[in-house]
Each structure stands twice: as structure tokens, then as C-alpha cells.
C-alpha positions as CSV (number, residue, x, y, z in Angstrom):
1,X,73.5,28.2,-20.1
2,X,70.1,29.0,-21.4
3,X,68.7,32.5,-21.7
4,X,66.1,31.8,-19.1
5,X,68.7,30.8,-16.5
6,X,70.9,33.8,-17.4
7,X,68.1,36.2,-16.9
8,X,67.1,34.7,-13.6
9,X,70.6,34.9,-12.3
10,X,70.9,38.5,-13.4
11,X,67.6,39.4,-11.7
12,X,68.1,37.4,-8.6
13,X,71.6,38.7,-7.8
14,X,71.8,42.2,-9.1
15,X,74.3,44.0,-6.8
16,X,73.1,46.9,-4.7
17,X,75.9,49.0,-6.2
18,X,73.9,49.3,-9.4
19,X,72.1,52.1,-7.7
20,X,74.5,55.0,-7.9
21,X,75.9,56.1,-4.6
22,X,73.8,53.7,-2.4
23,X,75.8,51.7,0.2
24,X,74.6,48.6,1.9
25,X,73.9,50.6,5.0
26,X,71.8,53.1,3.0
27,X,69.9,50.3,1.4
28,X,68.8,49.1,4.9
29,X,71.0,46.0,5.1
30,X,71.1,44.6,8.6
31,X,74.5,44.5,10.3
32,X,73.4,41.5,12.2
33,X,75.6,38.5,11.7
34,X,72.8,36.0,11.5
35,X,71.0,37.9,8.7
36,X,74.3,38.2,6.7
37,X,75.2,34.6,7.2
38,X,71.8,33.3,6.2
39,X,71.7,35.5,3.2
40,X,75.2,34.3,2.1
41,X,74.1,30.7,2.6
42,X,70.9,31.2,0.7
43,X,72.7,32.9,-2.2
44,X,75.2,30.0,-2.4
45,X,72.4,27.4,-2.2
46,X,70.4,29.2,-4.9
47,X,73.3,29.5,-7.3
48,X,74.0,25.8,-6.8
49,X,70.3,25.0,-7.5
50,X,70.3,27.1,-10.6
51,X,73.4,25.3,-11.9
52,X,71.9,22.0,-11.1
53,X,68.6,23.0,-12.8
54,X,70.6,23.8,-16.0
55,X,72.1,20.3,-15.8
56,X,68.7,18.8,-15.0
57,X,67.1,20.5,-18.0
58,X,69.9,19.3,-20.3
59,X,69.5,15.8,-19.0
60,X,65.7,15.9,-19.7
61,X,66.4,17.1,-23.2
62,X,68.8,14.3,-23.8
63,X,66.5,11.6,-22.4
64,X,63.6,13.1,-24.4
65,X,65.5,12.5,-27.6
66,X,66.2,8.9,-26.5
67,X,63.1,7.7,-24.7
68,X,60.2,10.2,-25.1
69,X,58.9,13.0,-22.9
70,X,56.9,10.9,-20.3
71,X,59.7,8.4,-19.7
72,X,62.5,11.0,-19.5
73,X,60.6,12.9,-16.8
74,X,60.1,9.7,-14.8
75,X,63.7,8.6,-15.2
76,X,65.2,12.0,-14.3
77,X,63.0,12.4,-11.2
78,X,63.5,8.9,-9.9
79,X,67.1,9.3,-9.0
80,X,67.9,6.0,-10.7
81,X,69.1,4.8,-14.0
82,X,72.0,5.9,-16.1
83,X,73.0,9.4,-15.3
84,X,69.8,10.1,-13.5
85,X,69.4,13.4,-11.7
86,X,67.3,14.7,-8.9
87,X,65.5,18.1,-9.2
88,X,67.4,21.0,-7.7
89,X,66.3,22.1,-4.2
90,X,65.2,25.7,-4.7
91,X,62.9,25.4,-1.6
92,X,65.9,25.1,0.8
93,X,67.6,28.1,-0.6
94,X,64.4,30.1,-0.6
95,X,63.9,29.2,3.1
96,X,67.4,30.6,3.9
97,X,66.4,33.8,2.2
98,X,63.2,34.0,4.3
99,X,65.0,33.4,7.5
100,X,67.6,36.1,6.6
101,X,64.8,38.5,5.8
102,X,63.1,37.9,9.1
103,X,66.4,38.4,10.8
104,X,66.5,41.9,9.3
105,X,68.1,41.6,5.8
106,X,66.4,43.9,3.4
107,X,68.5,42.4,0.6
108,X,67.1,38.9,1.3
109,X,63.6,40.3,1.4
110,X,64.1,42.0,-2.0
111,X,65.5,38.8,-3.5
112,X,62.4,36.9,-2.3
113,X,60.3,39.5,-3.9
114,X,62.2,39.3,-7.2
115,X,62.1,35.5,-7.3
116,X,58.4,35.4,-6.5
117,X,57.8,38.0,-9.2
118,X,59.5,35.9,-12.0
119,X,58.4,32.6,-10.6
120,X,61.7,30.8,-11.1
121,X,62.3,27.9,-8.7
122,X,59.3,28.9,-6.7
123,X,55.6,29.4,-7.7
124,X,54.9,32.8,-9.1
125,X,53.1,35.0,-6.6
126,X,52.6,38.7,-7.4
127,X,51.0,39.4,-4.1
128,X,53.8,37.8,-2.1
129,X,56.3,39.5,-4.3
130,X,54.8,42.9,-3.5
131,X,54.6,42.1,0.3
132,X,58.2,41.2,0.5
133,X,59.2,44.2,-1.6
134,X,57.3,46.4,0.8
135,X,59.0,44.8,3.8
136,X,62.4,45.5,2.2
137,X,61.3,49.1,1.4
138,X,60.3,49.7,5.0
139,X,63.8,48.6,6.0
140,X,65.1,51.4,3.8
141,X,66.2,49.4,0.8
142,X,66.2,51.8,-2.2
143,X,65.8,49.2,-4.8
144,X,62.9,47.7,-2.9
145,X,61.3,51.2,-2.6
146,X,61.5,51.6,-6.4
147,X,60.0,48.1,-6.9
148,X,57.2,48.5,-4.3
149,X,56.4,52.0,-5.7
150,X,56.1,50.7,-9.2
151,X,53.6,48.0,-8.0
152,X,51.6,50.7,-6.2
153,X,51.7,52.8,-9.4
154,X,50.6,49.8,-11.6
155,X,48.2,48.2,-9.1
156,X,50.1,44.8,-9.5
157,X,50.0,42.6,-6.4
158,X,48.3,45.4,-4.4
159,X,45.6,48.0,-4.8
160,X,46.7,51.0,-7.0
161,X,47.8,54.0,-4.9
162,X,49.6,56.8,-6.6
163,X,50.1,58.7,-3.3
164,X,51.9,55.7,-1.8
165,X,53.9,55.2,-5.0
166,X,55.0,58.9,-4.8
167,X,56.0,58.5,-1.2
168,X,58.2,55.5,-1.9
169,X,59.7,57.0,-5.0
170,X,60.6,60.1,-2.9
171,X,62.2,57.8,-0.3
172,X,64.3,56.2,-3.0
173,X,65.2,59.6,-4.5
174,X,66.3,60.8,-1.0
175,X,68.8,57.9,-1.0
176,X,70.2,58.9,-4.4
177,X,68.4,56.4,-6.7
178,X,68.5,58.1,-10.1
179,X,65.6,56.1,-11.5
180,X,63.3,57.7,-8.9
181,X,63.9,61.2,-10.2
182,X,61.8,61.0,-13.3
183,X,59.1,59.0,-11.6
184,X,58.6,61.7,-8.9
185,X,58.8,64.5,-11.5
186,X,56.3,62.8,-13.8
187,X,53.7,62.3,-11.0
188,X,54.1,65.9,-9.8
189,X,53.9,67.2,-13.4
190,X,50.7,65.4,-14.3
191,X,48.9,65.5,-11.0
192,X,47.1,62.2,-10.4
193,X,44.3,61.0,-8.1
194,X,45.9,61.3,-4.7
195,X,48.8,63.3,-6.0
196,X,48.5,67.1,-6.1
197,X,50.0,68.7,-9.3
198,X,53.1,70.7,-8.4
199,X,55.1,71.7,-11.5
200,X,57.3,74.0,-9.4
201,X,58.7,71.0,-7.7
202,X,58.8,68.9,-10.9
203,X,60.8,71.3,-13.0
204,X,64.1,71.2,-10.9
205,X,63.9,67.4,-11.1
206,X,63.5,67.5,-14.8
207,X,66.5,69.9,-15.0
208,X,68.6,67.6,-12.9
209,X,67.7,64.6,-15.0
210,X,68.4,66.6,-18.2
211,X,72.0,67.1,-16.9
212,X,72.4,63.3,-17.1
213,X,71.1,63.3,-20.7
214,X,67.6,61.9,-20.1
215,X,65.7,62.6,-23.4
216,X,62.3,62.7,-21.7
217,X,63.5,65.3,-19.2
218,X,65.0,67.4,-22.0
219,X,61.7,67.3,-23.8
220,X,59.8,68.3,-20.7
221,X,62.0,71.4,-20.2
222,X,61.1,72.4,-23.8
223,X,57.5,71.8,-23.1
224,X,57.6,74.0,-19.9
225,X,59.3,76.8,-21.9
226,X,56.8,76.5,-24.8
227,X,53.7,76.6,-22.6
228,X,55.0,78.8,-19.8
229,X,54.7,76.3,-17.0
230,X,56.5,77.7,-14.0
231,X,58.8,79.8,-16.3
232,X,58.0,82.5,-18.8
233,X,57.2,81.4,-22.3
234,X,60.2,81.3,-24.6
235,X,59.6,79.7,-28.0
236,X,63.3,80.0,-29.1
237,X,64.6,78.3,-26.0
238,X,61.9,75.7,-26.2
239,X,62.8,74.8,-29.8
240,X,66.5,74.3,-28.7
241,X,65.5,71.9,-26.0
242,X,63.2,70.1,-28.4
243,X,66.0,69.8,-30.9
244,X,68.3,68.2,-28.3
245,X,65.7,65.6,-27.4
246,X,64.7,65.1,-31.1
247,X,68.3,64.4,-32.0
248,X,68.2,61.6,-29.3
249,X,65.3,60.0,-31.1
250,X,62.5,61.4,-28.8
251,X,59.3,61.1,-30.9
252,X,57.3,63.7,-29.1
253,X,60.1,66.2,-29.2
254,X,60.4,65.6,-33.0
255,X,56.7,66.2,-33.4
256,X,56.7,69.3,-31.3
257,X,59.7,70.7,-33.1
258,X,58.1,70.0,-36.5
259,X,55.0,71.8,-35.4
260,X,56.9,74.9,-34.3
261,X,58.9,75.0,-37.5
262,X,55.6,74.9,-39.5
263,X,54.1,77.9,-37.6
């Protein structure tokens, strides 16, 4: 299996359980039988299409070596000739995902977003990818909330809006998505157009992330202590936090620690 197909399968069917502590119900998955059935059918059809696509690509490569690129494409697509193959039907699988999403499956809506984003089996469409991610997010899907928030943050597929990004990151955080913690903390720490700076709210989030060993969070606690953000200045404590982050390879912590030692 090629690296492209492996990546596409990994992206297309990441389990919801990868987000710590988030159940299917918390992710907004519809309990409706139709939505679940259509999603299962779409998932199976998509996997079959991916497998067939791998075989199809291998056949094209084989024919190319024998007959040349133009002829091999014609032979493979014609459905005739020795070992001829037809192109896999991604459109049928994608339609099942669409019907499942419209029946209330946030998981199906998220899969559509991810597939449109990478453009595998369907034309790449960043606007459509954002729109389906937002629909899944509005259904309460935490992974979709993270995806839609990142698109608002980057301005990809939609107009940039840091206030909307923050709201969606906070929704995901409320469902226990660890990846949202540093996103919320960073926006509150910096203060951005549409986002009021609030370091008093950011610090506990950094502290929580630091418990999990996040080097950026550890560095930020050192920064707060060094500069007296929210807490009293404490150079000794700051240097200890910088040291922890520096030992994890955090470049800014290494620089800050070096500057403190030279003073």
C-alpha cells in the first residue's frame, strides 16, 4: 500500500476515541438508525474504493511499463483487455456520507470535511471542507470544533475570525479535548483582534497543560514568573521552569535560560 493511500485511510477514519475522554454522544453523533446505517455503509464503500484504487494504480504502473502512459490509461479505464480495471467509485461512498450527515451524523459530516480538505477521491474543496466541519461542530463534534476553529484561526476556507476560533476551541475544551487547551490559552495570553487579552484565565490553562508535560506550557509559566504576569515576579522559580522546558528541547526556553544565567 502506498504512503498516499495509508495517509488517506489514517485521516479518513481516525476514531473518535483519539480525543481523550470524548464519547460518541459527546461528539454529537446521532443516535438515529438511518444516520448510523448510512455512515457504516459509506465507510465500507470508501474502504473498498481505496483498496480498489490501490489495485488500479498498480495496474496503471504495470501497463505503463508495457505500453506507455497514454495507452495504459485508456486500457485501464475501458474495462476491457487483459486484467483491465475500472476506476473505483468514490462518488457513491461520498454520497452515503452526505446522506448520513444530513440525517444527523456529525461523524459523517467530519469525514466529508476531511476528505474534501485532502482531495482524495473527490475534488479538493477548502470552502466545502470548512462548511462541513462547521456543520459537524454545530452538532457538538469536538474534533470538528477543533478543525473549524483552526480554519477560522488561519482564514482557510472562510474569513479569518479569531473570536469565532476562540469560541469553538472553548467548546472543544469543555468536552475534554486536550488539544484545545493550549489554543485557548495562547489566544487569551496574546490578545488578538476580536479576542480580549486575559492572562488570568490563560495561566491556569498553561498550568494544566504543564502537568501533561507540554513544553510550551512549561515555558509560558516560566515567562509569567519572570515578567510578573498575574503572579509576583520570581526569577529563581522562572529559571527552574525554563530549565524544565529547555531540557525538553524548547528553543525559546533555552534562550531565556541562557540570558538569565548571563545576567
